[in-house]
N, C-alpha and C positions, 0 to 999 in steps of 0.2 A: 050282329055282333061278332059272329066268326070272321068275317071278312076285315073287321077292324083289328082284331086280334092277330089275323095274319100279316097285315100292313105293319102292325106294331112289331111283330117279330123280326121280320124281314128288315124293317127301317133299324131296328136296334142293333142287329147284327152289322148292317151296314155302317151305322155310326160308330160303332166299335172297330169295326176294321180299318174305317177311315181315320179315326182318332189314332190308332197304332201307326198307320202309315205317314200321316200327317204330322203327328207329333215328333216321331223318331226318324223319320227319312226325308220326306219332301217338303215339309211345310214349316221348317225351323232350320236357320243357319245357326253355326256355333255361336257367333256373335248375337244375335237374337237371344239365345239360350242364356248368355253370360250376362246381358244387359237388361232384359225384359223387366225385372224388378228393381232396376236402378231408380233413385229419385228423380223427380222431376221430367222434364220433356225428353231427357236422353233415354230414359226407362220406357216411358210411353211410346216413343218414336219405335223402339226395338219391339215392344209388346205389339203395337199396332201392325206392323210389318208380318210379324208371326201369326196373329189371328187371321189376318187376310189371307195368307199363303195357306195356312191350315183349312180355312173354311172353302178356298178354291178346290183343295183336294177332295173334302168330304162331299161338296157339291157335286163335284165331278163323278164321283162314285155314286152319289144317290141317283143322280141323272141316268146314269147307265143301269142302276138296278132297276129303278122305276120304268124306265123304257123297256128293258129286256123282259121284265116279268109283267108289264102292263099293270102296275098297281095304281089303284084308285086312290090318288091323294090330290089335295087341293092346293092351289096356290097359297091360301092363306095358313093351311098345316104347315106347309114347307117354309114360308116366311117365319111363323111362329117358332118352329123346330131349330130352324138355323139361327133365328135371332138369339133365342134363348142360349143356344149352344156358344154363340160368339160372346155374349155378355158374361155367361158364367165362366167360361174358359178365361177370358180377361181378367177377370176378378181373381179367380184361382191362381192365375200365373203372376200375379203380384207377389205371390209367397206369402206375404204376412197374414193373408186371412186364414190359410192352412195352418200355420205356426199357432195364431190367435186360437183356432177352433181347438187344435191338439192340447195347447196350455190350458184352455178352460174346460176341457172335458177329462183332465187327469192324465194326459198323456205327454207331458212336457219333455220327459225322458226320452220317449219314442220320437219326439220332434227332433231332438239332437242326436240321435243315433245314427251313425256314419257306416259301422261295420258290424256285422256282416251285411247288414242291409241298410238303405237309407231311408230312416222312418218318413221324413218330410216328403220323399218322392214317392214312397209307397202310398201316404196318405192324399197326395195330390192326385196320383193316377186313380185312385178309389173314388175320390170326389168328383173327377172328370166323368168317370163311368156312371155315377149317380146322376149326373147332369145329363148325361147323354141319354139315360133312361127316360129323363122328363122330356127331352126333345122328342125322342121318338113317339111317346105318348101325344105330344103336341101334334106331330104330324099324322099320326092315325086318327086322331080324335076330332080335328077341325076340318 
């Protein structure tokens, strides 16, 4: 159990660091960010490019961490964790699911807030962090 807990902690930290680097630096162009929630194939094309680039960064960071620390992870656990991350990231980045959730949990005003903070962005990032937690659990437990 202790070994799984350690793997979870290390993988969760790596997923979170990878998320920050991939979502804000190396895994998304301005064009992808502006168009990934657009309707139809146009939006899905930009979203797919972002999700692939994002997960290449995250997978690289995970591979370096696993190799450097000789973490005992399985191919199935890695596939499940990265797969869940990719699917959940794509769903959240369509933006409407985040707005729907905020609207239906009594936070419609927060969803529309732009200053001094952007409510929808903060909710999006929080939901990504929660999904990365699930991804780390999958890697550590499978």
